[in-house]
N, C-alpha and C positions, 0 to 999 in steps of 0.2 A: 434759518438753522437755530436750533435750541441746544442749550446745555442741558443734557437730559439727566445726568446722574447727581445724586445727592453728594457723592464723594467729590466730584469735580467742584461743586459749589463750595464745600467745606475748604478744599485746598485753595481755591481762589480767594475766599474770605481771609483765610490765614495769611496768604501772600500779601494781600492789600494791607492788612493790619501791621504786618512786619515792616512793610515799606514806610508806612506813615510813622510808625514808631522809630524809624531810623536804624533798625538793626542792620549790621553789615558783615560782609565776609570777603576774603581776599583770595580765595582759591581760584586757580585757573579754570577757564571754562572747559566743560567736558561735553562732547557731542552726545546727544541722547539724554543727557541729565540737565544741561543748562540751555541747550539750543538744538534746533533741528535744521538741517540743510534742506531747502526747498527743492523738490524735484523739478518744478518749473519756476525759475527765478523770475522776478518782476523786472521788466526792462526799464532802462533809463532811471535807475534808483541809486546810483552811486552817491555816497555821502548823504543819505537820507535815513530817517527813522520813520517808517510807515506804521501808522496805527489803524488797525481795522477795528471798527466800533459799530454799535447800534444804539439808537436813542432808548430802546427798551431794555438794554442790558444794565443791570445794577452795578456790576463790577466796572464797566466802562465809566459810569457816572462817578464811582469812587475814585478811580485812577485819575479821571479829569479833575476832580476837586483837589486832590492831594499829591499827585505823583507826576503827571505829565510835564507840567510847567517847570517845576524844580529840576527834573531830570534834564530837560532840554536847556535849561539855563546853564548847565555844567557842560554842555556840548555845543559851543558856539560855532563850531565848524560843520555841524550837521543840520540838515533841513528837516523840519517836521512836516510830514505829509499824511493827512488823515483820509481814510477811505471808509465811507459809510456802507454798511452791509444791508443791501436792499431785500435780502431774503429772510431777514429776521424782524419780527414785529408786524403787526396787522397793517400798519401804514408804512412799512419799510421803504417801499418804492418812493413814496412822497418824501420820506425822511432824507433819502439820497438826493432827490432833486432840490430840496431846500439847502442841503449841505453844499452841493455843487454850485448852485447860484451864489450862495454867500461867499464861497471860496474864490470864484471868479471876480466877484465884486471887490473883495479885499485885495486880491492881487492887483487889480487895476488901480486901486488907490494906494498900493504900496503899503498896506497895513499887514502886520504879522498876524497869522491865524492864532497865536497864542496870546495876543493883546486882548485885554478884558473888554475893550471897546470894538473889537472886530465883529463884523457881521456874522462870521462863522461861529465865534464863541457865544455871542449873545443869542442867536437862534438855537444853537445846540443846547445851551443851558436852559432856555425857555421850555424846550421839549423835555429834557431830563427832569426839571423841577415839576412840571406838569404831570408827567407819567409816574415818577417815583415818589415825590413828596405829596402831591395832591391826589394821586391815584386816578387821574384823568384818563379816560379811555376813548373819548371822542365818539361814543356810540358803538364802538367795537366792531363796525362793519364797513370795511374800506369800499364795498361795492356801492354804497349810498353816497351820493355827491355832497349831501349836507354834512356828513361825518368827515369827509376828506376836507371840506371847506373849514370845519372846526379845527382839525388838526393843523392845516396850513395857517390858519389865522393865529394860532398860539405862537408859531415860529415867526411869521411875517410881522405881527404886531411889535415883537421885540426889536425888529430892525427898521420899522417904519416903511415897510414895502406893501403896496396894495396887491391883491390878487391879480389884477390886470398887469401890473408891472412884473410880477413873478412869472406869469404865463409867457410873457414876452421874453424874459430873461432865460427861461428854460431852453428856448430855441437857439440861444447863442451857440455858435459852433464849439466854443471852449468848454461850455457846460456840457454839451453832448459828448465831447471827447472824454471828459472826466467820467461821465455816467457809463460810457461804453467800456472804459478801462476798468472801472470798479465792477461792472456787471450788474444787470437788473435781474438776473436769474442765476443759474448754476454755472455760468460760463465765464465769469469775470474773475480778476485777481482777488477781490475781496473775499468771495466765497472759497476759492481754492486755498487761501490762507486759513480762513476761519474754520474750515471743515476739519482741520488738523487737531485743534485744541479748544475751539470756541473763541469767544471774544471777552475782553480785549486781546488783540494779537499784535505784537510788535515785531516788525521785520527790519533788520539792519542791512542796508545796501542791496535790498531786494533779494537776498540770498539766505540770510540766517533768521529763522523764527525763534525768538526768545521763549523759553518755557516759563511762563509766569510763576509756575508753582516753585521754581528755584530761586526766585528773587526774594532777598531778605532785607533790603534796604535801598534807599535812593542812591547812595554812593556805590553800592555793590552793583546796582542796575547800570550805572554809568560805567563802571569798570568793565562789566560784561559787554556793553556796547562798544567800548574802546577796543577790547580784545577782538571781537568779532570784525570790527572795522579794519583792524591791522592784518586780518587774515586774507584779505583781498590781494 
């Protein structure tokens, strides 16, 4: 799924810059303006902040560089739960597989996904930097095995994992459970959320999608999340 309009791009750019600048607001949240109630809530998401993202989304990269970690640091009672969007980006399917493998590996080791040394964060930023900073496109055709291998190598080298180890890890039932939940096409939770306003998309307790265009500062985003959390 692509963010198609120039207007949406401008709105998101302004929102990111406002958050980084630390602009804040204290007004109570308003449905339709600050958040949307999901028609199909995400199950088993109490006390979570779900972030739907894609490796090829520039706004996702900006949020992860400057917003996600400081926001979560102010919400110690909330769990950060990332969902990679497989339907966005030429190599979106493989981006989801890498993310799921890294998450399961980190959870088994008891490592926070927000930790700079986590497999999830290292592999995610390796793809972000290659795609957005270095303009890497890995051949631009996911139907060719050598291009898929090049994409995977970018992420796997960052976490010291071989292709054989990755292929074995993808078969792990916990990895497959994540991939099924996120969805590898238009039938998963990641797509059902992202289709509303694009990515990044932040969902509180599986029910409330924050309208990123309304966010004007890290503290205000935290306040919005706290207000939405209290609505349950």
